[in-house]
N, C-alpha and C positions, 0 to 999 in steps of 0.2 A: 704685727708685734715686733717691736724693736728691743734691741738688747741696749742699756743703757750705757753710756761710757765708761770704759774700764779704769781702773784706779790706778794711779801710780804712786811710787815712793814719795812721802812728804805731803801727798794729799790731805786737806781738812775735812774731816769726818764730823759731820752733826751727831751728837748723843742724846738722844728722846728717850722720855719714857712715856709710852700711850697709855700704860695701863695703871701698875702699881708703882709706887715711890721708891726711893732707895734711902739708906743712911747716909748722913753727914761723912761718915769714917769711910765709906767706900768710895767716896769720888777720888782720892788720890789712886786708889786701886784700880779705879776704871780708867784713869787718866795714863797711869803707867802701863796697863795692859795695853792699851791702843798704841801708845808710843811704841811699846815694843816691837809690834808688827809693822811698823813703819810709817802709821800716819800723824798727824796732829789733831787730836781731839778738841771738838768745840761743844760745850756744854749747853744744852738748854736749860733756861733757868727755873723749871717748874721740878726739876727731878727730885729735890727735898720738902716739895710742896706737899700738904696733907689734905684730903678730903674723904670724909667718910672714915677716916680710919687707915685706908689700905690704898687709895687713889694719889694720884702724885696730881694734886689739883681738880678742880671740875672739869667736867667735858670739855667745854669751851677753851682753857685754859692748856688742855693736852693738843687739843686740835689745832690751836694757835701755833704751837711751837713746831708741829709737824709741818703745817704750811709755810711757817717762816725758814726752817730749813731747806723747803724746798726751793721757795721763791729766792734766797740768798746765793747769788753767783759764785761767792768766794767757798760754798761748800760745795765739795765733790760726790760726796755718799753720805749716808744715813744708816747707822747703826743703832738697833735698840738695845737699851741698857738691860732691860729685863722685861718679862711677861706679868704675870700675876691676873688681874682681874679689872675689868672697867672699859675695856675697849669698845665694847659694842654704845656706849655712850656717846662716843667721840664721832661715831661714822657720818651723822647728818652736816657735823661742822666744817669737816674737811672740805678743801676747796680742787674738786676735782678736775676742773678746767685749768687751774695754777698748775696743778701739779702733774697733768699731761703733757704743759707745755716745757715742764722742766724734768724731764726723767732722769733719775739718778739710782745709783746701787742702793738698794734699800733692803737690809737685812733684819731677820728677826724669827720667832716661830712662836707656839704655843697662844698667848691671847693674842699674838699679833697676827694671826691666821686671817682674821678679818679685813687686815689694812694688805696683807701681801696678795690676797685674792682680789680685792676692789681695785687695786691700783692694776693688776694685771688686767684685769676685766675690762673696766671702765677709763684706763689711762692709757693703756695700750704698750706698756713695758713689761718686761721680766721683772721680776723681783725674787728674791733668796732668802728660800725658808733653811736658815741657818743658825749657828752660834751669835748669841748676844753677849754683851760685853761683860756684866757683873755675872751671868749664869754660867758664863764658859770660858771665857777668854782669861779670867783671874787665874784658872789653873788650867791652862790650853793645853790638851793632848796633841800628839803632832798629827794625827789622823786629821782630828778635824780642823787643824790649823790650815794644813796643808791642801785640804778639799775647799774652805772658805777661799784663800788666797789664789788657788788656781781657777776659781768660778769667777771672782771679781778684778784680779789684778790684769792689766794687759799683757806682760810680761809672760804670764804663766798660762794663757788662755789656748786650749786647743779647738779645733773645729768639732771635734767631737770626743767626750767625755764618757768613759766607759766605767761602768763600777763592779764589773766580773773581778777584777782582780786586787780587791779590797782585801782586809785583814780579816775576813769574815767570810761564813758561806751564806749566799743569797739562796734561800729555799723556793721552791715551785708548789704553789697549792693548785694551779690548773694551767697545763701547758697551752700554749698559743703565740701569735705575733699581732701585735697591736701596736699603731702609731698615732697620736694624739697631742693635744696640748696639755700638759701637766697642771694640774689644779690642786687645791686640798690643803691639808695640816691636821690640825688639831680635832679629834673628833666632835667633842660638845660645842666647839665653835662654829665647825661646818653644818650641825645639826640644829644649832639655834638659827643659822643665817637664813634656812629655808623659807621661804613665804614673805623676806625681807627685800628691800630693793639692792640688797649687797649679798643676796645670795650667791654662792660660788657656781662657777660654771660646770657641768656635768657632759652636755652633748659632746660627744666626739671626743672627750677628755680621757685622758689617763689619771685616775683619781688617787692621790698619797693620804694616807691617814696613819695618825698617831696618836696615842694618849697616856695619861699617867695618872696614878694615886686614886684611881676609883674602883669601886665594885664590879665586879663581871655584868651584875643587874642593869648599870647604866650604860656598858659598852653595848650590849644588847639592847636596849632602849635606844640610844641614838642611833645604831647600824642600822636598825629596824625602821626607824623614822626616815632615815635617807631611803632604804628600799621601798617602803609603802608610799613615800613622795614621789617615787619615779626617777631618783639619782641615778640609779644603776641601769634605767632601761635602755638608755642608747650611749652609755659612757663606753669606750675603747677596752677599757682594762683597769686593774685595782693594784697597786702597790701598798703594802702595810709597812710600817716602821717599826719604830719600838713603842712596846705597852709596858710601861715601866710601873711596878707596884700595882698591877691589879690583880684583885684578891677574889678567889671564890672558895671561901673554906669549906663549903660543902664538898666541893668537887675539886680536888685539885687538879685532875686529869682534864677539866675542861677550863680551858682558859679564853683569851680575846680572839686569838687564832680560830679556833672551834666554834665561837659564837658567830665571827664574821664570816667564816667558811659555811655555816647554816646559813645565814643571810644569801648568801651569792651562790647557792648551790645549784639552782635553776637556770643560771646565765652562763653563755659560752664564751666570754672573753677570759684573757689569761690573767692570772692573780699569782705576784710575786711576794715573799714575805721576808722578813729578818732585815731589812735596809735599816742600818745603823743611821736613822734620821729621826730628832724627836727628843726625848729627855732623859736619855742614857749617856755614857760618860763620853762615847765618841759620839758626833753630831756630823754628818756628813752634809753639804750643802746643796739643796737640791733648787733649779731654777722654776719658780712657779710663772707659767706662760709658757716655756719653751716646748718645742718639738721633741716629744719623747718615743722612745721606742723599745717597746719588750720583744724580745725573739728567745724564746726557751729552747728551740728545737738548735739554733745554732750557736746557743750558749752564749749569745750576745745578750745577757741578761737586761740590762738595762743603759741605755747611753740616751745622751742629749744632744741633739743636734742644736748648733748655736748659730742661728740666723734669723 
């Protein structure tokens, strides 16, 4: 596993929509947001395209622009503008050989979960579960911005990135120590990947999970699908991120953490939660494919070794 070349001030960033489209009036906002953090934006041409009412063009068009951004030597990194729906359609049209020969900083989350894990697993380089341009950077909070730039810019990269001193309390569901490659992302996408060629890696991995805007019954269904398909049998640990706007009107005391806790109760690996990554206001950047260590006893709750 390699880390892609770090970004520098003034680098060209390809802006892509792998899933849903954006409105024409949002283009200038996206441009200014990327410029504000020190990069030169280069837009894919499909970002305003429409297919089926919500996707940024059909699957071949969206895959073409991702392939093109990786192939273009003038593009130094790739930021996803937004998530949405439709990334599952493009997976077979991505050129994994081309992408593996041109590793670049690639950032996104939510529906981009498919791409983050596929590029990490099949192309051999670390990807970044982190803020997207329209979704986060237009109204960028300082914690999210600092976390992203610390991860992807050469001048701010430490050998070990430790999350224990952030502005929130990381909670422990089960004590322990574990080390493994980080995988995961949005729960619905992880569940849907099982049984496909793009299934996320779980063996000896630390699995990160987040979700938004779903009834608890779906959280329960998806997490037990992962359990029943054996995804937790040989994993090293679990990190739970933000579960935003998850509803259970019949019992408000039983939420996502309780449901997932039930699903994981017969395993002995460490589980931590309340990691501020996902669909909340703050969205810390996590390196998918990097070596991750959880050590609850020494209070080094979550570190990523960058090698």
